C-alpha positions as a Markdown table, in Angstrom:
| # | Residue | x | y | z |
|---|---|---|---|---|
| 1 | Met | -9.7 | -14.1 | -8.9 |
| 2 | Lys | -6.6 | -14.5 | -6.8 |
| 3 | Val | -4.5 | -11.4 | -6.5 |
| 4 | Ser | -0.8 | -11.1 | -6.6 |
| 5 | Val | 0.7 | -7.7 | -5.6 |
| 6 | Cys | 4.2 | -7.1 | -7.0 |
| 7 | Met | 6.5 | -4.5 | -5.5 |
| 8 | Ala | 10.0 | -3.5 | -6.4 |
| 9 | Ser | 12.0 | -2.1 | -3.4 |
| 10 | Tyr | 15.3 | -0.3 | -3.1 |
| 11 | Asn | 16.3 | 1.8 | -0.1 |
| 12 | Gly | 12.7 | 2.5 | 0.7 |
| 13 | Ala | 12.8 | 2.5 | 4.5 |
| 14 | Lys | 11.3 | 6.0 | 4.8 |
| 15 | Tyr | 7.9 | 5.1 | 3.3 |
| 16 | Ile | 7.6 | 1.4 | 2.7 |
| 17 | Lys | 5.8 | 0.3 | 5.8 |
| 18 | Glu | 3.0 | 2.7 | 5.3 |
| 19 | Gln | 2.5 | 1.5 | 1.8 |
| 20 | Ile | 2.7 | -2.2 | 2.8 |
| 21 | Asp | 0.0 | -1.6 | 5.5 |
| 22 | Ser | -2.3 | 0.1 | 3.0 |
| 23 | Ile | -2.0 | -3.0 | 0.7 |
| 24 | Leu | -2.3 | -5.8 | 3.2 |
| 25 | Ser | -5.6 | -4.4 | 4.5 |
| 26 | Gln | -7.1 | -4.9 | 1.0 |
| 27 | Ile | -6.0 | -8.5 | 0.0 |
| 28 | Gly | -7.2 | -11.8 | 1.2 |
| 29 | Asp | -5.5 | -14.3 | 3.5 |
| 30 | Asp | -4.8 | -16.7 | 0.6 |
| 31 | Glu | -3.4 | -14.0 | -1.7 |
| 32 | Glu | 0.2 | -12.9 | -2.1 |
| 33 | Phe | 2.4 | -9.8 | -1.8 |
| 34 | Ile | 5.6 | -10.3 | -3.7 |
| 35 | Ile | 8.5 | -7.9 | -3.0 |
| 36 | Ser | 11.7 | -8.0 | -5.0 |
| 37 | Asp | 14.5 | -6.0 | -3.4 |
| 38 | Asp | 17.4 | -4.6 | -5.5 |
| 39 | His | 20.1 | -5.0 | -2.7 |
| 40 | Ser | 18.9 | -2.2 | -0.4 |
| 41 | Thr | 21.6 | -0.7 | 1.8 |
| 42 | Asp | 19.3 | 0.9 | 4.4 |
| 43 | Thr | 16.8 | -0.8 | 6.7 |
| 44 | Thr | 14.2 | -1.7 | 4.0 |
| 45 | Ile | 14.7 | -5.5 | 4.4 |
| 46 | Asp | 14.5 | -5.3 | 8.2 |
| 47 | Ile | 11.3 | -3.4 | 8.0 |
| 48 | Ile | 9.7 | -5.8 | 5.6 |
| 49 | Lys | 10.7 | -8.8 | 7.7 |
| 50 | Ser | 9.4 | -7.2 | 10.9 |
| 51 | Ile | 5.9 | -7.1 | 9.5 |
| 52 | Asn | 5.9 | -10.9 | 9.7 |
| 53 | Asp | 2.9 | -11.5 | 7.4 |
| 54 | Lys | 2.7 | -14.9 | 5.6 |
| 55 | Arg | 1.3 | -13.2 | 2.5 |
| 56 | Ile | 4.6 | -11.3 | 2.0 |
| 57 | Lys | 7.2 | -13.2 | -0.2 |
| 58 | Leu | 10.5 | -11.4 | -0.2 |
| 59 | Phe | 13.1 | -12.1 | -2.9 |
| 60 | Ala | 16.4 | -10.5 | -3.8 |
| 61 | Asn | 17.0 | -9.4 | -7.3 |
| 62 | Glu | 19.8 | -11.6 | -8.7 |
| 63 | Gln | 21.9 | -8.7 | -9.7 |
| 64 | Gln | 21.5 | -5.0 | -9.0 |
| 65 | Ser | 19.9 | -4.0 | -12.3 |
| 66 | Gly | 17.5 | -1.1 | -11.8 |
| 67 | Tyr | 13.8 | -0.9 | -11.2 |
| 68 | Ser | 12.5 | -2.4 | -14.5 |
| 69 | Lys | 14.3 | -5.7 | -14.0 |
| 70 | Asn | 13.5 | -5.6 | -10.3 |
| 71 | Phe | 9.8 | -5.4 | -11.1 |
| 72 | Glu | 10.3 | -8.3 | -13.6 |
| 73 | Asn | 11.9 | -10.4 | -10.8 |
| 74 | Ala | 8.7 | -9.9 | -8.8 |
| 75 | Ile | 6.2 | -10.4 | -11.6 |
| 76 | Ile | 7.7 | -13.7 | -12.8 |
| 77 | Arg | 7.0 | -15.2 | -9.4 |
| 78 | Ala | 3.3 | -14.2 | -9.3 |
| 79 | Thr | 0.9 | -17.1 | -9.1 |
| 80 | Gly | -2.4 | -15.1 | -9.0 |
| 81 | Asp | -5.0 | -14.6 | -11.7 |
| 82 | Val | -4.6 | -10.8 | -11.4 |
| 83 | Ile | -1.4 | -8.8 | -10.9 |
| 84 | Phe | -1.3 | -5.4 | -9.2 |
| 85 | Ile | 1.9 | -3.3 | -9.5 |
| 86 | Ser | 3.0 | -1.3 | -6.5 |
| 87 | Asp | 5.7 | 1.2 | -5.9 |
| 88 | Gln | 7.3 | 1.3 | -2.4 |
| 89 | Asp | 6.5 | 4.9 | -1.5 |
| 90 | Asp | 2.8 | 5.4 | -2.4 |
| 91 | Val | -0.3 | 4.7 | -0.4 |
| 92 | Trp | -3.3 | 2.7 | -1.7 |
| 93 | Lys | -6.7 | 4.3 | -1.2 |
| 94 | Glu | -9.4 | 2.2 | 0.4 |
| 95 | Gly | -11.3 | 0.1 | -2.1 |
| 96 | Lys | -8.6 | 0.1 | -4.8 |
| 97 | Val | -8.5 | -3.7 | -5.1 |
| 98 | Lys | -12.2 | -4.1 | -5.2 |
| 99 | Glu | -12.8 | -1.4 | -7.8 |
| 100 | Met | -10.1 | -2.5 | -10.1 |
| 101 | Leu | -11.1 | -6.2 | -10.0 |
| 102 | Phe | -14.6 | -5.1 | -10.9 |
| 103 | Ala | -13.3 | -3.1 | -13.9 |
| 104 | Leu | -11.2 | -6.1 | -15.0 |
| 105 | Gln | -14.4 | -8.1 | -15.6 |
| 106 | Asn | -14.5 | -6.3 | -18.9 |
| 107 | Ala | -10.8 | -5.7 | -19.6 |
| 108 | Asp | -7.4 | -7.3 | -19.5 |
| 109 | Met | -5.6 | -4.3 | -18.0 |
| 110 | Val | -7.0 | -1.5 | -15.9 |
| 111 | Ile | -5.2 | 1.8 | -15.3 |
| 112 | Ser | -6.5 | 3.9 | -12.4 |
| 113 | Asp | -6.1 | 7.6 | -11.9 |
| 114 | Ala | -3.9 | 8.8 | -9.1 |
| 115 | Glu | -3.9 | 11.7 | -6.6 |
| 116 | Ile | -0.5 | 13.4 | -6.7 |
| 117 | Val | 0.9 | 14.1 | -3.2 |
| 118 | Asp | 4.1 | 15.3 | -1.7 |
| 119 | Glu | 6.3 | 13.4 | 0.7 |
| 120 | His | 3.9 | 14.2 | 3.6 |
| 121 | Leu | 0.9 | 13.0 | 1.6 |
| 122 | Thr | -0.4 | 16.5 | 1.2 |
| 123 | Ser | -2.3 | 16.7 | -2.1 |
| 124 | Thr | -0.6 | 18.7 | -4.8 |
| 125 | Tyr | -3.0 | 17.8 | -7.7 |
| 126 | His | -6.2 | 15.8 | -7.5 |
| 127 | Ser | -5.8 | 13.9 | -10.8 |
| 128 | His | -2.8 | 12.5 | -12.8 |
| 129 | Phe | -5.1 | 11.9 | -15.7 |
| 130 | Asp | -6.3 | 15.5 | -15.8 |
| 131 | Leu | -2.9 | 17.0 | -15.2 |
| 132 | Asn | -1.2 | 14.9 | -18.0 |
| 133 | Gly | -4.0 | 14.4 | -20.5 |
| 134 | Thr | -3.9 | 10.6 | -20.1 |
| 135 | Arg | -5.7 | 8.8 | -22.9 |
| 136 | Ser | -6.1 | 5.2 | -23.8 |
| 137 | Gly | -5.2 | 3.7 | -27.2 |
| 138 | Phe | -2.1 | 2.1 | -28.7 |
| 139 | Trp | -0.7 | 5.0 | -30.6 |
| 140 | Asn | -1.4 | 7.5 | -27.9 |
| 141 | Asn | 0.7 | 5.5 | -25.5 |
| 142 | Phe | 3.3 | 4.2 | -27.9 |
| 143 | Leu | 4.2 | 7.7 | -28.9 |
| 144 | Lys | 3.8 | 9.4 | -25.5 |
| 145 | Thr | 2.5 | 7.2 | -22.7 |
| 146 | Arg | 1.1 | 8.8 | -19.6 |
| 147 | Tyr | 0.3 | 5.5 | -17.8 |
| 148 | Ile | 1.9 | 4.9 | -14.4 |
| 149 | Gly | 3.0 | 1.4 | -13.5 |
| 150 | Ala | 1.9 | 1.8 | -10.0 |
| 151 | Cys | -1.7 | 2.3 | -11.2 |
| 152 | Met | -1.8 | -0.9 | -13.2 |
| 153 | Ala | -3.7 | -4.1 | -12.6 |
| 154 | Phe | -3.9 | -6.8 | -15.2 |
| 155 | Lys | -4.8 | -10.4 | -15.9 |
| 156 | Lys | -2.0 | -12.9 | -15.9 |
| 157 | Glu | -2.7 | -13.6 | -19.6 |
| 158 | Val | -0.9 | -10.3 | -20.4 |
| 159 | Leu | 2.3 | -11.9 | -19.4 |
| 160 | Lys | 2.1 | -14.4 | -22.2 |
| 161 | Lys | 3.1 | -11.5 | -24.5 |
| 162 | Ala | 5.0 | -9.3 | -22.0 |
| 163 | Leu | 7.5 | -11.8 | -20.6 |
| 164 | Pro | 10.4 | -11.8 | -20.7 |
| 165 | Phe | 10.8 | -8.0 | -20.6 |
| 166 | Pro | 13.1 | -6.5 | -23.3 |
| 167 | Asn | 16.7 | -6.8 | -22.3 |
| 168 | Asn | 17.5 | -3.1 | -22.7 |
| 169 | Ser | 15.4 | -1.5 | -20.0 |
| 170 | Asn | 17.1 | 1.8 | -20.7 |
| 171 | Leu | 15.2 | 1.9 | -24.0 |
| 172 | Cys | 12.1 | 0.2 | -22.7 |
| 173 | Ala | 11.1 | 0.7 | -19.1 |
| 174 | Tyr | 8.8 | -1.9 | -17.6 |
| 175 | Asp | 5.7 | 0.3 | -17.3 |
| 176 | Tyr | 6.0 | 1.6 | -20.9 |
| 177 | Trp | 6.4 | -2.0 | -22.0 |
| 178 | Leu | 3.4 | -3.3 | -20.1 |
| 179 | Ala | 1.4 | -0.4 | -21.5 |
| 180 | Ile | 2.1 | -0.9 | -25.1 |
| 181 | Val | 1.9 | -4.7 | -25.0 |
| 182 | Ser | -1.5 | -4.4 | -23.3 |
| 183 | Glu | -2.8 | -1.7 | -25.8 |
| 184 | Tyr | -1.5 | -3.7 | -28.8 |
| 185 | Tyr | -2.6 | -7.2 | -27.9 |
| 186 | Phe | -5.3 | -6.8 | -25.2 |
| 187 | Lys | -8.1 | -4.7 | -24.0 |
| 188 | Val | -7.2 | -1.7 | -21.7 |
| 189 | Val | -9.7 | 0.5 | -19.8 |
| 190 | Leu | -9.1 | 3.6 | -17.7 |
| 191 | Leu | -10.6 | 3.9 | -14.2 |
| 192 | Asn | -11.3 | 7.6 | -13.8 |
| 193 | Lys | -10.9 | 7.5 | -10.1 |
| 194 | Ala | -7.8 | 8.1 | -8.0 |
| 195 | Met | -7.0 | 4.9 | -6.3 |
| 196 | Ile | -3.6 | 5.7 | -5.0 |
| 197 | Lys | -1.8 | 8.6 | -3.3 |
| 198 | Tyr | 1.1 | 8.9 | -5.7 |
| 199 | Arg | 4.0 | 10.3 | -3.7 |
| 200 | Arg | 6.5 | 12.5 | -5.4 |
| 201 | His | 9.4 | 13.4 | -3.2 |
| 202 | Gly | 12.4 | 14.2 | -5.4 |
| 203 | Ser | 14.1 | 10.8 | -5.3 |
| 204 | Asn | 11.6 | 8.6 | -7.1 |
| 205 | Ala | 12.9 | 5.9 | -9.4 |
| 206 | Ser | 10.6 | 6.8 | -12.3 |
| 207 | Ser | 9.5 | 10.0 | -13.9 |
| 208 | Gly | 5.8 | 9.4 | -13.0 |
| 209 | Gly | 4.5 | 9.6 | -16.5 |
| 210 | Val | 5.5 | 13.2 | -17.2 |
| 211 | Ser | 7.7 | 14.5 | -20.0 |
| 212 | Ser | 11.2 | 13.0 | -20.1 |
| 213 | Asn | 14.4 | 14.8 | -20.7 |
| 214 | Asn | 15.5 | 12.3 | -23.4 |
| 215 | Ser | 17.0 | 13.8 | -26.6 |
| 216 | Leu | 15.0 | 13.4 | -29.8 |
| 217 | Leu | 17.5 | 10.8 | -31.0 |
| 218 | Lys | 16.9 | 8.7 | -27.9 |
| 219 | Lys | 13.2 | 9.0 | -28.2 |
| 220 | Val | 13.4 | 7.7 | -31.7 |
| 221 | Lys | 15.6 | 4.8 | -30.6 |
| 222 | Ile | 13.1 | 3.9 | -27.8 |
| 223 | Arg | 10.2 | 3.7 | -30.3 |
| 224 | Ile | 12.2 | 1.7 | -32.8 |
| 225 | Tyr | 13.4 | -0.7 | -30.2 |
| 226 | Ala | 10.0 | -1.0 | -28.5 |
| 227 | Met | 8.2 | -1.7 | -31.8 |
| 228 | Gln | 10.8 | -4.4 | -32.8 |
| 229 | Glu | 10.3 | -6.1 | -29.4 |
| 230 | Leu | 6.5 | -5.8 | -29.7 |
| 231 | Leu | 6.3 | -7.4 | -33.1 |
| 232 | Lys | 8.5 | -10.3 | -31.9 |
| 233 | Arg | 5.7 | -11.3 | -29.6 |
| 234 | Lys | 3.1 | -11.6 | -32.5 |
| 235 | Asn | 3.4 | -15.3 | -32.9 |
| 236 | Ile | 3.6 | -16.2 | -29.2 |
């Protein structure tokens, strides 16, 4: 199965090269690494271009629209049979691609565990699953998902239901959307092994699957909106 890695970048100069290197070492010469940049103002673009690897395909997000739409811009360009999601500031552990592809033989989406680390890659907790009580199942993740986008790999068939992403990404972030679409329409399995070093440094774009600060009203709006969008895909 051909692999497409999809990354969203924005002002990621501090960590992005380390992450790209950890990924390129695990994919084949005929596979692709798609990066969508959301109009970075630092040296992110220069760093990506300096790597000069034919597998890297760099695109600009059409309009600066946040990380969910930035990921969508990368994902819609994927030509592989399997799509891996990547943040710009983590590090993939050796064997991640091989182990997740093996798990996908019996699933449509695989979510791996993650080792939580600080900005210097010093471990702060060995397991995101353990720390946050991550569980599979549609209702578990519809009501309170603990899945991390950067730990996802899925077959391209999932995109038949997932694309286009809901317009209001403020009410339905990309990783929440992929999680509930996959749990509702496809088969999801958890890989109980940390396959990334999940870097938390205080300026991450996402919450990392931990409790949000949303009001009760917004949480209700999110679930109503997400369910409406989910059911629209039923006849696709």
